[in-house]
C-alpha positions in Angstrom: -79.3 -57.5 106.2 -76.6 -55.0 105.6 -73.8 -56.6 103.6 -70.3 -55.5 104.6 -68.8 -57.3 101.6 -71.0 -55.3 99.2 -69.8 -52.1 101.0 -66.1 -53.2 100.5 -66.8 -54.0 96.8 -68.4 -50.6 96.4 -65.3 -48.9 97.8 -63.0 -50.9 95.6 -65.0 -50.1 92.5 -65.0 -46.5 93.4 -61.2 -46.5 93.8 -60.8 -48.1 90.4 -63.1 -45.5 88.9 -61.0 -42.7 90.4 -57.8 -44.2 89.1 -59.2 -44.7 85.6 -60.5 -41.1 85.5 -57.1 -39.8 86.7 -55.4 -41.7 84.0 -57.6 -40.4 81.2 -55.8 -37.6 79.3 -57.2 -34.2 79.6 -58.1 -32.5 76.3 -54.8 -30.9 75.3 -54.3 -27.2 74.5 -51.6 -26.2 72.0 -49.2 -25.4 74.9 -49.4 -29.0 76.1 -49.2 -31.0 72.8 -45.9 -32.9 72.5 -44.6 -35.0 69.6 -44.8 -38.1 71.8 -48.5 -37.5 72.1 -49.4 -36.3 68.7 -47.2 -38.7 66.7 -46.1 -41.7 68.7 -43.3 -43.7 67.2 -41.8 -41.0 65.0 -39.7 -43.5 63.0 -42.6 -45.9 62.3 -45.3 -45.2 59.8 -48.4 -47.2 59.0 -48.1 -48.7 55.5 -50.5 -50.9 53.6 -48.2 -53.9 54.3 -47.7 -53.0 58.0 -45.1 -51.0 59.7 -41.8 -50.1 58.2 -39.0 -47.7 59.1 -39.2 -44.2 57.8 -37.2 -42.8 54.9 -33.6 -42.2 56.1 -31.5 -39.1 55.4 -27.8 -38.3 55.4 -26.2 -35.0 54.3 -23.1 -33.7 52.6 -22.0 -30.1 53.0 -19.6 -28.4 50.6 -18.5 -24.7 51.1 -16.7 -22.5 48.7 -15.6 -19.3 50.5 -14.1 -16.3 48.7 -13.6 -13.0 50.4 -16.8 -12.1 52.3 -19.1 -14.5 50.4 -19.7 -18.3 50.8 -21.5 -20.6 48.4 -22.7 -23.6 50.2 -24.1 -26.8 48.8 -26.3 -29.1 50.9 -26.8 -32.6 49.4 -29.7 -34.4 51.2 -29.7 -38.1 50.5 -33.1 -39.7 51.0 -33.3 -43.5 51.0 -36.5 -45.5 50.9 -35.9 -48.6 53.0 -39.5 -49.6 52.9 -41.5 -51.8 50.5 -43.7 -49.2 49.1 -43.5 -46.0 47.1 -43.1 -43.0 49.4 -43.1 -39.2 49.7 -40.6 -37.9 52.2 -41.0 -34.5 53.9 -38.0 -33.1 55.7 -38.0 -29.8 57.7 -34.4 -28.5 58.2 -32.6 -25.3 59.3 -30.3 -23.1 57.3 -28.5 -19.8 58.3 -31.0 -17.0 58.8 -29.3 -14.9 56.2 -29.0 -17.6 53.5 -30.0 -16.7 50.0 -31.3 -20.0 48.7 -31.1 -19.8 44.9 -30.5 -23.3 43.4 -31.9 -26.8 43.7 -31.2 -30.0 41.8 -33.0 -33.3 41.9 -30.5 -36.1 41.2 -31.9 -39.3 39.6 -29.2 -41.8 39.0 -26.7 -40.2 36.7 -29.1 -37.4 35.7 -30.2 -34.3 37.5 -33.1 -31.9 37.0 -32.4 -28.2 37.7 -35.0 -26.6 40.0 -37.0 -23.6 38.8 -38.3 -20.7 40.9 -42.1 -20.2 41.0 -44.7 -18.4 43.0 -45.3 -20.6 46.1 -48.9 -21.5 45.2 -47.9 -22.4 41.6 -44.9 -24.5 42.7 -47.1 -26.4 45.2 -49.7 -27.0 42.4 -47.0 -28.4 40.0 -45.6 -30.6 42.7 -48.9 -32.1 43.6 -49.8 -32.8 40.0 -46.4 -34.5 39.4 -46.9 -36.5 42.6 -50.3 -37.7 41.5 -48.9 -38.6 38.0 -46.2 -40.8 39.5 -43.4 -38.5 38.4 -40.3 -38.0 40.6 -40.4 -34.5 41.9 -39.0 -32.3 44.6 -40.1 -29.0 46.2 -38.2 -26.6 48.5 -40.2 -24.2 50.5 -39.4 -21.5 53.2 -41.2 -21.6 56.5 -39.0 -19.1 58.3 -36.0 -17.2 57.1 -33.9 -20.0 58.7 -36.3 -23.0 58.4 -37.1 -24.8 55.1 -38.9 -27.9 53.9 -37.8 -30.3 51.2 -40.5 -32.6 49.8 -39.5 -35.6 47.6 -42.3 -37.7 46.0 -42.3 -41.1 44.3 -39.2 -42.7 45.7 -39.3 -46.4 44.8 -38.7 -49.1 47.4 -35.0 -49.4 48.0 -34.2 -46.3 46.0 -31.9 -43.4 46.9 -32.9 -39.9 45.8 -30.6 -36.9 46.2 -31.8 -33.3 46.5 -29.0 -30.7 46.3 -29.7 -27.2 47.6 -27.4 -24.3 47.2 -27.3 -21.0 49.0 -25.2 -17.9 49.4 -24.2 -16.2 52.6 -22.0 -13.3 53.6 -19.6 -14.1 56.4 -19.7 -12.8 59.9 -16.7 -10.7 61.0 -16.3 -9.9 64.7 -13.3 -9.2 66.9 -10.8 -9.8 64.2 -12.2 -13.2 63.1 -14.3 -14.4 60.2 -16.8 -17.2 60.8 -19.5 -19.2 59.2 -22.1 -21.4 60.9 -24.0 -24.3 59.4 -27.1 -25.5 61.3 -27.4 -29.2 61.6 -30.7 -29.7 63.4 -33.2 -27.6 65.3 -34.4 -27.3 68.9 -38.1 -28.1 69.0 -40.2 -24.9 68.9 -42.5 -24.0 71.8 -46.0 -23.6 70.3 -48.7 -21.7 72.2 -52.2 -20.4 71.4 -55.6 -21.9 70.7 -55.6 -24.7 68.2 -57.2 -23.9 64.8 -59.6 -26.4 63.1 -57.4 -27.0 60.0 -53.8 -28.2 59.8 -51.5 -27.3 57.0 -48.6 -29.7 57.6 -47.7 -33.0 59.2 -45.8 -31.7 62.2 -46.6 -32.7 65.8 -48.3 -29.4 66.7 -51.6 -28.0 65.4 -51.7 -24.6 63.8 -52.8 -22.0 66.4 -54.0 -18.5 66.4 -50.6 -17.4 67.7 -48.5 -19.7 65.5 -50.6 -20.2 62.3 -48.0 -22.4 60.6 -47.1 -24.5 63.7 -47.7 -27.8 61.9 -45.1 -26.8 59.3 -42.3 -26.1 61.7 -42.6 -29.0 64.2 -41.1 -32.1 62.7 -40.7 -35.3 64.8 -37.3 -35.6 66.5 -35.4 -38.7 67.6 -32.6 -39.0 70.2 -30.6 -41.6 68.4 -30.3 -42.8 64.8 -28.0 -44.9 62.7 -28.5 -42.3 59.9 -28.6 -38.5 60.2 -24.9 -38.3 59.5 -23.0 -35.5 57.8 -19.8 -35.1 55.8 -18.4 -31.6 55.2 -15.6 -29.9 53.3 -14.8 -26.2 53.0 -12.5 -24.4 50.5 -11.3 -21.0 51.8 -9.8 -18.4 49.5 -9.6 -15.6 52.1 -7.4 -13.3 49.9 -5.1 -12.8 52.9 -2.7 -14.9 55.0 -4.4 -16.6 57.9 -3.0 -17.2 61.4 -5.8 -19.5 62.7 -8.4 -21.9 61.2 -10.5 -23.8 63.6 -13.8 -25.5 64.2 -15.4 -24.6 67.5 -17.4 -27.9 68.0 -16.1 -30.5 65.6 -12.6 -31.9 65.0 -11.3 -30.9 61.5 -8.2 -31.3 59.4 -6.8 -28.4 57.5 -4.6 -28.5 54.3 -2.9 -25.3 52.9 -2.0 -25.0 49.2 -0.8 -21.8 47.7 -2.8 -19.5 50.0 -6.0 -21.6 49.8 -7.1 -23.8 52.6 -9.2 -27.0 52.5 -11.0 -28.0 55.7 -12.8 -31.3 56.3 -14.3 -33.1 59.2 -12.1 -35.6 60.9 -13.6 -39.1 60.6 -15.8 -40.4 57.8 -19.2 -39.3 59.2 -20.5 -37.1 62.1 -23.9 -37.0 63.7 -26.2 -34.1 62.7 -26.8 -33.0 66.3 -24.6 -29.9 66.7 -24.3 -26.8 64.6 -21.0 -26.6 62.8 -19.0 -23.3 63.1 -15.8 -22.6 61.2 -13.6 -19.7 62.4 -10.5 -18.2 60.8 -8.3 -15.2 61.8 -6.0 -13.2 59.5 -2.4 -12.6 60.6 -2.4 -9.3 62.6 -0.8 -7.2 59.7 -3.5 -8.5 57.3 -6.5 -7.8 59.5 -8.9 -5.8 57.3 -10.3 -2.3 58.2 -12.4 -2.3 55.1 -13.4 -4.6 52.2 -15.5 -4.1 49.1 -16.8 -6.6 46.5 -18.9 -6.1 43.4 -20.9 -8.2 40.9 -22.6 -6.9 37.7 -25.8 -8.6 36.7 -27.7 -7.5 33.6 -25.7 -4.3 33.5 -26.5 -3.4 37.1 -23.6 -3.3 39.6 -24.2 -4.7 43.1 -21.8 -4.0 46.0 -21.0 -5.6 49.3 -19.1 -3.3 51.7 -17.6 -3.9 55.1 -16.0 -1.1 57.2 -14.7 -1.5 60.8 -15.8 1.0 63.5 -13.3 2.5 66.0 -11.0 0.1 67.9 -11.2 -0.4 71.6 -8.2 1.8 72.1 -10.1 4.7 70.4 -13.3 4.3 72.5 -12.8 4.4 76.3 -15.0 2.3 78.6 -18.4 4.0 79.3 -18.4 6.1 82.4 -22.2 6.3 82.9 -23.4 3.8 85.5 -25.3 0.9 84.0 -28.5 -0.9 84.9 -28.2 -4.5 83.6 -31.2 -6.8 83.6 -30.4 -10.5 83.0 -33.2 -12.6 81.6 -32.5 -16.4 81.7 -34.6 -19.0 79.9 -35.3 -22.0 82.1 -37.8 -23.7 79.9 -37.7 -27.5 79.1 -35.7 -27.0 75.9 -32.9 -25.6 78.0 -32.6 -28.8 80.0 -29.2 -30.5 80.3 -26.1 -28.9 78.8 -27.9 -25.7 77.8 -29.0 -24.7 81.3 -25.5 -25.3 82.6 -24.1 -23.0 79.9 -26.8 -20.3 80.7 -26.2 -20.4 84.5 -22.5 -20.2 84.0 -22.9 -17.2 81.7 -25.2 -15.3 84.2 -22.8 -16.2 87.0 -19.9 -14.6 85.2 -22.0 -11.6 84.2 -23.1 -10.9 87.8 -19.5 -11.3 89.0 -18.4 -8.7 86.4 -20.8 -6.0 87.7 -19.1 -2.8 89.1 -19.9 -0.7 92.2 -22.5 1.8 91.2 -24.2 -0.5 88.8 -27.8 -1.6 89.2 -29.0 -5.1 88.2 -31.8 -7.6 88.4 -32.2 -11.3 87.3 -35.4 -12.6 85.7 -36.0 -16.3 84.9 -38.9 -17.6 82.8 -40.5 -20.8 81.6 -44.2 -21.2 81.8 -44.1 -18.5 84.5 -41.9 -15.4 85.1 -40.0 -14.8 88.3 -37.8 -11.7 89.1 -35.2 -12.0 91.8 -35.9 -8.4 93.0 -39.0 -6.3 92.7 -36.8 -3.7 90.9 -33.1 -3.3 90.0 -30.8 -3.2 93.0 -27.3 -2.0 93.7 -24.5 -4.4 92.8 -23.2 -4.7 96.4 -21.9 -7.9 98.0 -25.2 -8.9 99.6 -27.3 -8.5 96.5 -24.7 -10.2 94.3 -24.5 -13.1 96.7 -28.3 -13.4 96.7 -28.3 -13.3 92.9 -25.6 -16.0 92.6 -27.6 -18.3 95.0 -30.8 -17.6 93.0 -29.1 -18.6 89.7 -27.4 -21.7 91.2 -30.8 -23.3 92.1 -32.4 -22.7 88.7 -33.7 -25.7 86.8 -35.0 -26.2 83.3 -38.7 -27.1 83.0 -41.9 -25.7 81.6 -42.9 -23.8 78.4 -41.1 -21.0 76.7 -43.3 -18.0 77.5 -40.8 -15.2 76.9 -43.1 -12.3 76.3 -43.9 -11.7 80.1 -40.2 -11.8 81.0 -39.2 -9.3 78.3 -42.2 -7.1 79.0 -41.3 -7.0 82.7 -37.7 -6.0 81.9 -38.6 -3.3 79.4 -41.4 -1.8 81.4 -39.4 -1.7 84.7 -39.1 1.8 86.2 -36.3 3.5 84.3 -33.4 4.9 86.2 -32.5 8.2 84.5 -29.0 8.1 85.9 -28.2 4.7 84.5 -27.8 3.2 81.0 -30.2 0.2 80.7 -28.9 -2.9 79.0 -30.9 -6.1 78.9 -29.0 -9.4 78.4 -31.4 -12.1 77.2 -30.0 -15.7 77.5 -32.1 -18.3 75.6 -32.1 -20.9 72.9 -34.9 -18.9 71.1 -37.0 -22.1 70.5 -40.3 -20.4 70.0 -42.7 -20.3 67.0 -43.9 -16.7 67.5 -40.7 -14.8 66.6 -42.4 -11.9 64.7 -44.6 -11.2 67.7 -41.5 -10.8 69.9 -39.6 -8.6 67.4 -42.6 -6.2 67.2 -42.9 -6.0 71.0 -39.2 -5.3 71.4 -39.4 -2.4 68.8 -42.5 -0.9 70.5 -41.5 -1.2 74.2 -37.7 -1.1 74.5 -37.5 2.7 74.6 -33.9 3.9 75.2 -32.6 0.6 76.5 -30.5 -1.8 74.4 -31.1 -5.6 74.1 -28.2 -8.1 73.8 -29.1 -11.8 73.0 -27.0 -14.8 73.9 -27.9 -17.9 72.0 -27.5 -21.0 74.1 -27.2 -24.7 73.1 -26.0 -26.9 70.3 -28.8 -25.7 67.9 -30.2 -22.3 68.9 -32.6 -20.4 66.8 -30.2 -18.0 65.0 -33.0 -16.0 63.4 -34.4 -15.0 66.8 -31.0 -14.2 68.2 -30.0 -11.8 65.4 -33.4 -10.2 64.7 -34.2 -9.6 68.4 -30.8 -7.9 68.9 -31.3 -5.8 65.8 -34.8 -4.9 67.0 -33.3 -4.0 70.4 -30.4 -2.0 68.8 -27.9 -4.4 70.5 -25.7 -7.3 69.6 -25.8 -11.1 69.7 -23.5 -14.0 70.3 -23.7 -17.8 70.6 -22.6 -20.1 73.4 -22.7 -23.7 72.4 -20.2 -25.3 74.7 -19.2 -24.9 78.3 -15.6 -24.3 77.5 -16.4 -21.1 75.6 -18.7 -19.5 78.1 -15.9 -17.2 79.6 -14.5 -16.3 76.2 -17.9 -15.3 74.8 -19.1 -13.5 77.9 -15.8 -11.5 78.2 -16.4 -10.4 74.6 -19.9 -9.4 75.6 -18.7 -7.5 78.6 -16.4 -5.4 76.4 -19.4 -4.5 74.2 -21.4 -3.5 77.2 -18.6 -1.4 78.5 -17.7 0.4 75.3 -20.2 2.8 73.7 -21.8 1.9 70.5 -21.5 4.0 67.3 -25.0 5.5 66.8 -26.7 7.6 64.2 -24.8 6.0 61.4 -25.1 7.6 58.0 -23.9 6.4 54.6 -23.1 8.9 51.9 -22.7 7.7 48.4 -20.9 9.5 45.5 -23.1 12.1 43.8 -24.7 11.3 40.5 -25.2 7.6 41.3 -28.6 6.3 42.6 -28.1 3.6 45.2 -30.6 1.2 46.8 -28.8 0.0 49.9 -29.7 -2.4 52.8 -30.0 -2.1 55.7 -31.6 1.2 54.9 -31.0 2.3 58.5 -27.7 1.0 59.8 -28.1 -0.4 63.3 -26.0 0.7 66.3 -22.5 -0.8 66.3 -20.4 -2.3 69.1 -16.8 -3.1 69.7 -15.3 -5.4 67.1 -18.4 -5.3 64.8 -18.3 -3.9 61.2 -20.7 -1.9 59.2 -21.9 -4.2 56.4 -23.9 -2.8 53.5 -25.4 -4.4 50.4 -26.1 -2.0 47.6 -27.4 -1.8 44.0 -26.2 1.1 42.0 -27.7 2.7 38.9 -24.3 2.9 37.2 -20.6 2.3 37.7 -18.6 4.3 40.1 -16.0 6.7 38.8 -12.3 6.6 39.6 -11.7 8.3 42.9 -15.3 7.7 44.1 -15.7 6.9 47.8 -18.4 6.0 50.2 -18.3 7.9 53.4 -19.7 6.3 56.7 -20.1 8.5 59.7 -21.6 8.3 63.2 -21.4 9.4 66.8 -19.6 7.9 69.8 -18.6 9.2 73.3 -15.4 10.6 71.8 -17.4 12.7 69.3 -17.9 12.3 65.6 -16.5 9.3 63.8 -16.2 8.8 60.0 -14.3 6.7 57.5 -14.1 6.4 53.8 -13.9 3.4 51.4 -12.7 3.7 47.8 -15.2 2.1 45.3 -13.2 2.0 42.1 -11.0 -0.9 43.1 -13.6 -3.3 44.4 -12.9 -7.0 43.7 -15.3 -9.2 41.8 -17.3 -11.7 43.7 -20.1 -14.1 42.5 -23.2 -13.9 44.7 -23.2 -10.3 45.7 -26.4 -9.6 43.7 -28.3 -12.5 45.3 -27.2 -11.3 48.8 -28.5 -7.9 48.0 -31.8 -9.5 46.9 -32.0 -11.5 50.1 -31.3 -8.3 52.2 -34.1 -6.4 50.3 -36.5 -9.3 50.9 -35.7 -9.2 54.6 -36.3 -5.5 54.8 -39.7 -5.8 53.0 -40.6 -8.6 55.4 -39.9 -6.3 58.3 -42.0 -3.5 56.8 -44.9 -6.0 56.3 -44.6 -7.1 60.0 -44.7 -3.4 61.1 -48.0 -2.8 59.3 -46.9 -2.0 55.7 -49.4 -2.6 52.9 -49.4 -6.4 52.5 -50.0 -6.4 48.8 -47.2 -3.9 48.1 -44.8 -5.8 50.3 -45.8 -9.1 48.6 -45.4 -7.6 45.2 -41.9 -6.3 46.1 -40.8 -9.6 47.6 -42.1 -11.5 44.5 -40.3 -9.2 42.1 -37.0 -9.5 43.9 -37.2 -13.2 44.6 -38.2 -14.1 41.0 -35.5 -11.9 39.4 -32.8 -13.3 41.6 -34.1 -16.9 41.7 -34.5 -16.9 45.5 -36.7 -19.0 47.8 -38.8 -16.7 50.0 -42.1 -16.5 51.9 -43.8 -16.2 48.5 -41.6 -18.3 46.2 -40.4 -21.9 46.1 -38.0 -24.1 44.0 -39.6 -27.0 42.0 -38.0 -29.8 40.0 -40.1 -32.4 38.0 -39.0 -35.4 36.0 -40.9 -35.8 32.8 -41.3 -39.5 32.9 -43.8 -41.2 35.3 -42.1 -43.9 37.3 -44.7 -45.1 39.8 -47.3 -47.5 38.3 -50.8 -46.1 38.3 -52.2 -48.7 40.6 -49.4 -48.5 43.2 -50.3 -46.4 46.3 -48.0 -43.6 47.6 -47.4 -43.2 51.3 -46.4 -39.9 52.8 -44.1 -39.6 55.8 -42.4 -36.9 57.8 -38.6 -37.5 58.1 -37.5 -36.9 61.7 -34.7 -34.6 62.8 -32.0 -35.6 65.3 -32.4 -34.1 68.7 -29.6 -31.5 69.4 -26.6 -32.6 71.4 -27.3 -32.4 75.2 -31.1 -32.6 74.9 -33.6 -35.4 75.3 -37.2 -35.6 74.1 -38.2 -36.5 77.7 -36.7 -33.2 79.0 -38.6 -31.1 76.5 -41.8 -32.9 76.0 -42.2 -35.2 79.0 -42.5 -35.0 82.8 -41.1 -33.1 84.6 -39.1 -30.8 82.3 -41.9 -29.5 80.1 -45.1 -27.4 80.3 -47.0 -29.9 82.5 -50.4 -29.3 84.0 -49.5 -31.2 87.2 -51.1 -28.6 89.5 -54.3 -28.7 87.5 -54.3 -32.5 87.5 -53.9 -32.6 91.3 -56.9 -30.2 91.7 -58.9 -32.3 89.3 -57.9 -35.5 91.1 -59.1 -34.0 94.4 -62.3 -32.9 92.8 -62.9 -36.5 91.5 -62.1 -37.9 94.9 -64.5 -35.6 96.7 -67.2 -36.4 94.1 -66.6 -40.1 94.5 -66.8 -39.9 98.3 -70.1 -37.9 98.0 -71.5 -40.5 95.6 -70.4 -43.3 97.9 -72.1 -41.6 100.9 -75.3 -41.4 98.8 -75.1 -45.0 97.9 -74.4 -46.0 101.5 -77.4 -44.0 102.7 -79.6 -45.6 100.0 -78.4 -49.0 101.0 -79.1 -48.4 104.7 -82.5 -46.9 104.1 -83.3 -49.9 102.0 -82.0 -52.3 104.7 -84.1 -50.5 107.4 -87.2 -50.6 105.2 -87.1 -54.3 104.6 -85.7 -55.4 107.9 
């Protein structure tokens, strides 16, 4: 007879089957891979003796600032708290214009000076020393602002210190000098098809779009008893200062004979927020031009800074503007960052003037424009825009290409000056792709970038703005949104100085960078790094000229009285390498570009795409029979962000719609299968009844 209990059991088993199939993970594409999936338990590593905590890291930063140049020392203290010999690999950010030229491996009271090598040769020496049981360290560049320190053969319970030094020229804007030290990184969004091989130990696979993804995606943790930083800065500005302040960290300042010592308040601070130091000369001492020189092997190198016209000299632009606001609403913008971004766009929309056109585009995995095309800035459209911005939430992936493409390819209004304001944390792994697209598609428009969050990608912000012939700024706290946006409004309203030319004294050959000076905006100086074939003569001047709405503009800077400054030559070398990298990205001969970068990096002892710093102790310390474990040291998540927001549900690039469709398909299939089984059972029952 027909058994109703069997029927119920069949239904129950089918329900269980559906639930199990729904729970099975779908094969992940690169867009969907997250650290929690690829490397569960970032702080725990499988050792021969079981699980133990990963190598810990703390950092000390020491800055020596003189004139326009800063030499910064980063001391990374690795401690092996496990019971086995380990190799620690640590991915960390530096300023995108840093010229990394020194590394020391400290072993007890001794230290070993790092040497510059071609990247492949340095890696070979490191691997050989690691196998031989020698203590060794390697510093490599993954991006202009992203580096990797590897330390091999740290004994159980041992502390190993790696000291890295770099040079950087200061930023000068709106009458203030500043220097920014990155402390951690916002996880990069990785897209593309996964490649079969993996270069590094990061959470993402290498892809056809981001071929080094596994090298730039370290694990990250939301809390740690380590990841602390101490910091001191010695400032010799060469002029009296009115203000010295830190934007995001409490500091103490001591003045002694015109020099200033700055230190973080409190013994240690978490490495979850970029540090930015700002100082302002007294009004009478505010510089209009500065020049510094350094002679290396008989060749003089120069660093020049000249201010463009003041606001009083350049009236606001009278041509109506079309402003397109692009706001990043991806998962990495979750929390504090999206609040900063929405507040920034709100203020920008409120600042629009009658006669202006505008549009708002938001993007994450998908791109959405408020209007089909730019609309007039009337009360109705502004109200709709403010409501649109207010309801934005951060979730999904960081697919910025469609959003930028939509803005740049929108129908151009000949009567309006187009300005694109791009608000993002820049947390993508395909930066070069974006720079090239901006250069190719921007046309006559200008692109301004606003870096959002406590650890934005500074390389993307600066280079995207340079490629877009615009300017960039950072907003890392809610209290500074109005200040930073007001400064941006002034730049948008006052015309840039264009077609800038630099004329050097006759008879002296000069190799200067940037070779083409970008457009300039209110409060921003012309900064040039140059190598001369000989010394300048008394009375020699460099003449800088350009065009603005008021007509021609020019200024001169005397070169015979330049002050000496250590590091100018290395900064020139870093600028030359950056220009060669841009030429390579634009299709220049790869072999020629590589040869030029190698020659410059080796002669100036700089880490680059093709060179690394290597330090090796001569004496083996690890017994031949003892195994060596390798581990990726995690970074601390930036302040205001969580791993769940970036990598988990719902604030990430989820495939929930696809899963719902798949679930429905499984349910229909199961019902169909059940109907077949029931039919078979009934036919069987009828046959044997």
